[in-house]
N, C-alpha and C positions, 0 to 999 in steps of 0.2 A: 463149588460149581465154578467152572472156568468160563471166562469171557470168550466167546467165539472169535476167532480171528487173532487173538493175542498169543504170541509165542510163549512157551513155558520151558523152564529148564528141565533137564532130564532127570534130576534127583535133587537132594538137598545141597545147599551150598554150591560148590562147583560140581554140577551134575554130570554123572558119567553117561547115562543113557545107554543106548545099545552100542555094541562094538563099532568103532569107527564114527560114531556120532559126535559132533562138535561139543566140547565141554564149555558151559556158559554159566556165568555167575548171575545172581539176581540184579546186581548193579547193571551188568551188560543188558540183561533182559529188559530193565526199565528204560534203558537208553534206546534199544532197538524198537521198542513199542511206544515210544514217546508220543508220536503223532496220533496213533490210535487211542492212547490214554487220554490225551487232551481232548479228543472228539467225544469219548465215551464217558468220562468221569465227571463232566460238568454237572450233571444232575445230581450227583452224589457227593460232590466235593465238600459240602458243609458237614455232612455226616462223618466223612472220612477224617476231616480236619478236627472235629470235636473229639472223635474217638482216638485220634493220634495223641492229642493232648491228654486225654484221661489216662491212657496207658503209659504216659511219659515217653512216647516215641519221639516227640519233639518238645522244645522248651516253650515257655509262655511267650517269650520274645518272638520266637519263630511263628507261633500261633498268631499273634497280633499282626506280624508282618504280612501274613497271608489273608487273615480274616477281613481286613479293611480294604483289600484290593478290589476295585470295581470289576464285575464280569467274571463268570465261573471259569472260562478258559484261562484267563490270566492267573487265577488262583491255582488251577492245576499246574500251569508251567512253573509258577514260583515254588510250589510244594515240591515238585519233582526236582527242582534245582537244589532245594534244602536237603532232600533225602540223598541226593547224589553226593553231598558232601559229608555224609554221616556214616558212610561205610557199609559193608556187606551185610552185617547183622541186622542193621536198621532196614536196609533194602528188603531183606527176607521178611521181616515183620510187616513192612509196608505192603508187600505183595499179598501177604495173608489178609491184611486189612481190606485190600482191593476185592478179594474174593468174598469177604464178609459183607461188603457193601453191596455186592451183587445179590447176596441173599436177602439183604434189607430191601432191595428194590422189588423183589418179588412180593413183598408185603405192601405193595403200592396202595391198595384200598385204604388200609390203616393210615399210612403216611399222608395220603391225600386228604383224608378226613381231618387229620391233625393239622395240616397246613390250612385247611378251610376254616376250622375253628379259631386258630391263632389270627388269621386275617380278620374274621369277624370281631375278635377280641379287640384288635387294633381299632377297628372302625368305631366300636362302642367307646373305647377310651378317647379317641380323637373327638367324638361328639360331645362327651362329657367335659372335655377340657378346652374346647375351642373358644369359649366366650368368657371374657372377664366380667365379674359381677361387681359393681360399685354400690355404694350405700344408697345412692338416690336413683338407681336404675329403675326406669319406668317399665310397666308391662309392655312387652313387645320390642323393647329397646335392647339391642345387642351390640356389644363392643368386643370385637374379635382381638385375640392376642396380638395378631400382627399389626393391628391399628395403634395400640398404645403401649405394648410391652416394651420396656426400656431395660437394657442390660444392667445388671447389678454387679457391684464389685465384691467378689469372694476372696477372702484372704486365708491362705492355708495356715493353720496353727501348728502345734506340735505334732510330730509324726504319729504319735499315739498318746493316750492319756495314762502315762506311766507315773501317776501319782498314787500313793497309798491312800486308802479311804481316809484315815485320820488326818493326813496332810491336807487333803481336799476340803474336808469339813471345817478344819481349824481356821481356814481363811474365808469361810463363808461361800455361798453358792457362786458368787461371781469369780471366784478363784480360778475356775476351770477356763476362764477367758485368757489366762496368762499363756504366753508363748513359751515353749520348752527352751531352756537357756541356749542349748546347742543348735537350735533350729533357725533357719533364716526365713524371715516373713517373706511371702511370695503371693502373687495373685494366681488364682486357679480358676479355670473355666468350668462351667457346669459339666461339660462333656468329659472332664478330667476327673470327676469325683471318685471314680473307681479305677483310675489308671495308676500304674506305678511310676511315681515321680520322685526320684531320690529316695525312695523307701526301700526297706529290706525286702518287702514283698507286696503284692498287690493287696490293697485294703478290701476287706469284706463288709465291714460295718462302718458307715460314715455318718457322723453327726454334724448337722448344719444348725448353727445357733445365730440368733439375732434378736434385737429388741422388738418390742411391739410395733407392728406396721411396717417393718423393714422389708417385707416381701417374701417371707419364707414359703407361704402357701402358693403364691403366684409363680415363684421360681419352680416349684414342684409341678404345678400346672403346665408350665411351659415344657419342662422335661418330659413329662408323660405325653403331651401333645406331639412333641418332636419324636419321641420314640415311636409312637403309633403311626407316624408319617415317614418312618425310616430315615430320620435325620440325625439320630444319636443313639448311643448305647446299643449298637448292632450286635455286641457280643452277648446281649441278653435276649433270649428267645421269647420269654414271657415276663411281663411286668404286672405286679398286683398293687393296687392303690388303696390305702386305707387312711382315714383320718380318725384321730382319737375322739374327736367330737361325735362321730357316728359310733364308734366303738363303746362310747359310754352308755348306749342304749341297751347293750347286752347285759342282762342281769341273771343269767343262769349259765352253768357250765356248757361248754361248746367245744367241738373239735375244730382243728385248723381247716379241715376239708369243708365243714359246714360253714365256717366263717367266710372262706373264699367264695363258696357257692351262694352265699346270702345276697350278694350283689353281682355275681358273675355266674349265673346259672348256665350260661352258654358254654362254660368250660367243663361241664359235668363229664363228657365222654373222653376227654383228654387229660383230666387232672392227674390220673395215675402216671402218665408218661411225663407230665410236668414235675411231679414230685420225685420221680426216678432220677432226673438229672437236675439237682438243685443249683449246680453251678451255673446253669443257664437262666436262673430265675432271680429277678430283683423284686424285693418287697419294699414299698414306700410306706412309712408310718409318719403322718403329719400332725404336729401339734401336741407333743408330749405334755406341755404345760397345761393343757386343757383336760388331760386324762384324770378322772376322779381317783384312780388308784396309782397315780404316779409315785407316791411315797411308799409303795409296798413291793419294791424290787429287791428286798433284802432277804428273801426266803431261799429255801434250798429244794424246792419242788419242781423237778424238771419233767417236761413232757417230751418224749422222743419220737412218738408215733403221731402222724398227722391225723389219724382216725380216733385217737384217744381224746375223750372229753375231759376238759379241765377248766379251771378259772381262767378268765382272759388274761389276767396279769401274769399267770404262769406260762401262757403261751407266748406272750410277748417277751417275757424273761428268758424262756428257752431259746427262742429265735436269736436274741441278742447274745446268748451265751454259746451259740452254735450247737446246742444239744438237739434242736429240732430242725430237720432238713439241713444237715451238716453240709456246708459248702455254699449255702444260699447267701446272697448279698442283701444288705438292709440299708436303707437310707432313712435317717431319722431326723426330724426337726424339733426345735424347742426354743422357748424364750430362755434367757440365762437363769431365771428364777427357778426353774425346774431341773436344771443340769445336775445339780448335787444328788438327785435321786438315781441317776444312772450309774450302774457299776462301772467304774472307770476303766477296768481291765477289758471291758467288752467292746470298746470303741478303737478302731484301727486308724481312723483319720478324723480329725476335728477341723471344721471350716466355719469361719465367721463371716456372715453377711454384713458388710459395713454400709450398704445402701448405695445411693447414687453419688457419683462424683459431680463436680460443678458442671462438667461438660454434658453429663447425662441429664442433669437438672434442666438445663437449657434445651436439650433434645426432647425432653418430656413436655416442657411447656409448648414447644413448637407443634408436637403431635397432638397435644390436648386441644389447642385453640385452632389447630388446622388453618392457620393464617400466620405467615412468618412475621408480618409487621406487628400484629397484635401479640403474638407469642413472645417476640423479642422485647416489646415494650413491658409486658407484665413480668418477664424474667428480670429485666433491668430494675423494675420497681421493687421486686422482692429482694434482689441482690443488695439493694441500698439499706435494707433492714436486716442487721446482722442476725438477730435471733430467728426472725421469719425465714431467712435464707438457710440457716442451719436446720430448721425444722424440715425443710425440703429434702435434706439428704435421706430422710425416711419416706419411702414411697407413699405410704398411706396418707401421711401428713401432706405430702407434696400434692396428692390428688385433691384433698379437701381445700388446701390453700388456693389451688386453681379454680375449684368449684366456687369458693366464696368470692374470689376476685372477679370471676365472670359475671356473678350476679351484681356485684357492687361496682362494676366498672364505671357506670355513669353517675354514681351517687358520691357525694362528698362525705366521707367518714373518716375517722381517725384510723390509723393503721393498726391492725391487730398486733399484739406484741408477744403473746404467750400461746401456748398450746391450747389452754382453755378458751382463750379469745377466739381462736379458729374455730373450735367446735361449737362455741355458743353462737357465733355468727352463722356457722352452718346451719345450726337449729333454727336461728332467727329467720334465715332465708326460707326454710321449709315452712315455718310457721306462717310467714307472710304470704307465701303462695297458697297455703292450704285455706287460710281464713279469708282470702280475697273473695269479695262478693257474697260472703255468708254473714248472717246476723247473729248476734249474741254468741260468737264462737269462743270469746275469751275464756269463759268459765268451763266450757266443755273441753277446750284444748288443755287447760290447766289440770283438770281431773284425768284426762288421758295420760298426760305427762307424769302425773303423780302415780297412776296405776302402772305405767311402763317402768318408772323408777323403782317402785316397790318390788316389782318382779325382778328387775336387774339386780337390786340389792341383795335380795334373799338368795337368788341363785349364785351370785358371786361369792357370798360367804360359804356356800355349800360347794364351791369349786364346780359348779354346774354351768355348762354353756348351752345345754339343750333342755327343752321343756315341751310339754304336751298340751293338748287342748284343755285338759282339766286344770293345768297351771294357769293358762290364760283366764279361764273361768273364775278361779279362786281369787285371782288379782283383778278381776273385773276389766280385763283387757279385751275390747271388742275390735275385731279386724276391720280395717277401713283403709282408704288410700293413704292416710297419714301414717297409720301404724305399720302399714306394709313397707313404708320407706325404710324402717329400721329393723324389720324382721325378715329372716329367710324362712321359707316353708319347704319341707322336704317330705315326700311320702315314702314310708318304709314298709316293705312287704313283710308281714308276719305270717305264721303258718295258717291262722284262721281269719285274718283281716289285714286291711291296709291301714297302718298307723300314720298319722300326720305329726310331724315333729318340727319344732320352731327353734330358731336361735337368733340372737342379734347378728347383724350382717358383719360385725367385726368385734373382737373382744374389747377394743378400746371404746366402741360405741356403748357396749354394756357397762364398762367402768364409768363412762361419763354419765350415763342415766342413773347408775347406782349413786354417784355423787350428788346428782340432781335430787334424788329421793332424800338423801340425807339433809340437804339444804332446805327442801320444802317441808319436810316432816318435822313437827314441833318436838316430838320425843321418839326418835328412831329406835327401833329395837331389833337386834341388840345395838347398843351405842359404841360405835368403834373408837370414839374419843375417850372412852373409859379405859383406865389403865389395865384393869382386870380383863376386860374384853379384848384389848390389844394383845395380851399375853395369850388368852384362850385361842385366838385365831391366828396366832404366830405371825403377826404383822411384821416382826423383825426379819422374817425370811424374804420379804420383798414382794410377795405376790399381790399386795395391795398398794404398792407404791404409786402406780398410775392413778388409782382411785384417789389417793391422798392428794395428788397434785391437782386433779380436777376439782376436788372438793375445795381446796384453798383458792383456786381461781374463781370458782363459782360464787364464794363468799366475798369476793371483792366488790367494791361499790359499782365499778364500771360495767361488770357482766350482769349484776342484778338489775341495774338500770337498763341494760339492753334488752334482757329477757322480759322485764316488766312491761315493755311496749306491747308484747304479744300475749302475755298470759298474766293471770292474777297471782300476785305474790303478797303473802302476808307480811306484816311489818317484822323484819328479821331481827332477832336478838342474838343469834348464833355468831355473827361476824365478830362482835366484840369479845365474846368469850374465846373464840378460836384464835383471834389475834393474841390475846393474853397467853393462850397455851403455846402458840408458835414462838413468842418471845422468850418464854420461860425454857422451852426445849432448846432452842438455838443457843441461848445463853449458857445453859448447862453443858451442851455438847462442845461448845467453844472452850469452856474452862477445863473440862476433863479429857478433851481430845478423843471423843467418841465419833464413830462414823457418821457423817453429817450430810452426806450428798443429797438425800432425798428431802431432807428439811430445807436445804438451800433451794431446791426446786420448788418447794411449796412457798417459800418466801418470794421467789421470783414471780410465781403465778400471781401474787398479791399486787405487785407493781405499786407498792404503797411506801414512799420515802419517809412519811411520818412514823410509820410502823418500824421501819429500820433504825430510826433515830432512838428508839426506846430499847434497842438491843445494846447492853453495856456490860459485856463480860469483864471479869477481872483480868483475864489474859485471853489471848486469841490463838488457839491451837486448832488448825484445820486438818481433819483426817478424812480424806476421801479415798484412801488406798483400797486395794483388792476390788476395784470396780474397773471394768474396761471402759474408759472414758470415751464419749463420742463428742462431736463439735458442740452439741447442745449443752453437754455437762461443763465443757470449758467455758462457754458463754455465761452459764449460771454462776459458776465460781468467780468469774471476773466481775459480774454484777455485784456480787456480795462484797468482794474485796474493794471495789470501787467506792463503796459507801464510807470507807475510812472509819469504821467503828472502833479502831484501835490498831496498835502496831502488831503486825503479824509475827508471832514468836516462833511458830512451827508450822510447816506445811508437809503433810505426808501424802506423797504421790506414788507410793510403793505399788508396784504391780498394777498399773493403770494403763499400760500400752501408750503412754504419753510420747509424743514425738517432739522434734526440734521446734517446729512451728509453734506448737502449744506451749512449750517451755519458754520460748522467747516472748510470747504474748503475756506471760505472767511476770516478766521482768520489772515492770514498774511497781509491783507489790512486794518486792523482795528486799527492799533497802534495809529494813529493820529485822528480817527474818533471821533467827538464830540457829534454827534446825530445819533442814531441808532433806527429805528422804526421797530418793529417786530410784531405789533399789528394785531389782527384779523387772526392769524394763530393758528392751533392746535399744539402747542409745547408740546412735551412729556418731561418726566423727564430728559432725557439726554440733551435736548436743554436747558431747564431751568438751569441745572447744568453747562452747558458750558457757558451760559451768566453770571452766578454767578462768574465763574472763571475769566472772562473777567473784571468784576468789581473789583474783589480782587486784580488783578495784577496791579503792579505799572507802568508796560510797556504801559498801555492803558489809554487814556485821555477822556473817555466818560463823558460828562456832562448831557446828557439826554438819557434815555432808555425808548422807547414806547412799552409797552406789553399789552395794553388794549385789552381785548377780546381774550386772548390766552389760556383761560381755565386753567391757572396755578392753581394748588391745593394750599392748605393752607400752606404746607411746602415751596413751591416755592415762594409764596408771602412773607412768613416770612423771607425767605432767602434774598430776594431783600431788604426788609425793614432793615434787620440787617446790610447788607453790606453798604446800603446808609447812614447809620449813621456813618460809619467809613471811607468811601471813601471820600478823600479830594477833588476830582475833580467833583464827581457826584452831580448835582444840583437837579435833579428830576427824579422820575420814574412815568410814566403815563401809 
């Protein structure tokens, strides 16, 4: 059907028409009708543009050049300019596309309904994501994203995860944090997660990783909120948001369609059209590390039909593989501990959230206190405490630090030094508020905490973050204002009823309460400090690392003294046995060079110089390689080395993403070091220069320097070679 008023050619190509009629090409036709086309195609330009990309009439670069131009008339003008440069054949196809768009406009009722539903969908997602929920948010209290959201630093890792499975697993789950040798580390903005940036092609599946509390969920919340308000990801018409915490509730086969409609029933009438164009769909999957089936992605069961029922893990696996809704984009988040379960070939882009920068920490303090003078004073106070300051690079810890300092501002207390100190003081503040003005509350609060702790412990060992009313009842947890501080409650619509589901407000809160249970319980079952139990629950995989750190901190004298002011604590005998265990483990790991990072964190949480003095290994070999080190990790390592328990013989920093600043901070401890491994790190010129200076100095005794895979340029390699020929102690550079 032709548009009225728009001139047409007399035939195909250079149309002859009737005798004597002017011969006109499609290019000429588009030029002559340019003004009319600009007036009439505005309402259809998005459909024309999408279809032009689908049939490869224009390139992806051309598509993006037009897509993000504000205003439909400008879009039409730009697209006409592009077609004008592509030749007669493209002009002919484009003219046919204009006619098809006219046919589509006659289906206005369907199109209008589609637009109305998508508009409602955006309103729903905007409402669901506009408020940030903190651990001590009170009923009726709302903190909007715009009030406290602070930008996070995202670093682009390797272009894709081109590691073979056995290579990945051989280095442990943290190995995936390594940057690809040929790639250059760079900052990436959230709006660029699916944009082509020095890649061979636009990524379809992006993995965002970061440690506990770093802000993965809040980042996604901000992305969804911005998309719903037309501020980002305009190339996606529909966004579907899932959390693995919610997906854990599904215990029977289900189709992708029903999975979508479970929380998005308003999409019922348009879901077919959404599935027909998967290129315009973005699916968000948050918190893989909380998924109880995260270790089951190694099957070969594919689901290719969104209406076919299947196990949830197979649906997720098929989406990641591109077998289900081919062309769909997927945004996945996870803690590092669960990344090894992801099929490496399914990820096109890998991004690490490194948390706040110093500038952003200060900005966060100012927004939190809403008073520049108070915020600046608190920021300066924290900055003077190195470990407390490094904790603030993690947003969740930054919030708790601010919360504790706000309550303690007028009281004279010792500074908190560790992560457990912060959480214990946070709990102490809540206990103090809750028990104020109440009689005989100590015993009740102690029992309440015991019950919460037992619930947290049992669910943590089951990899469960969600539980039901009957779980609360079986653990004798009664809902009240105190308990509500630590638990989130969600209502889930089931076919025949509404089910209430609970979770701790953050996984680290659950891990803290689980450690509290172990501390309080005379004989916890199962006993995670038992060697057989450790092996059974695969503690070596790292999923209980935070739990172990909290446990060590809670068994310290200072935190037991703090909590005993608010709750009844039995005379503890665990502290002594735990200290003996920790001394033996660290001694053994130092002597045989086993991976020791989490044990060093546990030692740091103790803050006990007398305990450190009892660690006397025959030799001191520190292996913390194959972990993406953060500032807190470096502080913990320096704390241990500063205790001078012996001469450092070997330090393994392989594949840790260590930078020049961190390397230089370790210089005082390297005088007696004989073997230093720095391989598989992207060391810049300053780092290479620093290592060369170490080799030249007679104060250092290096015999072996490992730098393989450091991307050292020719001058750097030449420098090492030259120095090795004059250094009397250096035996080998590898």
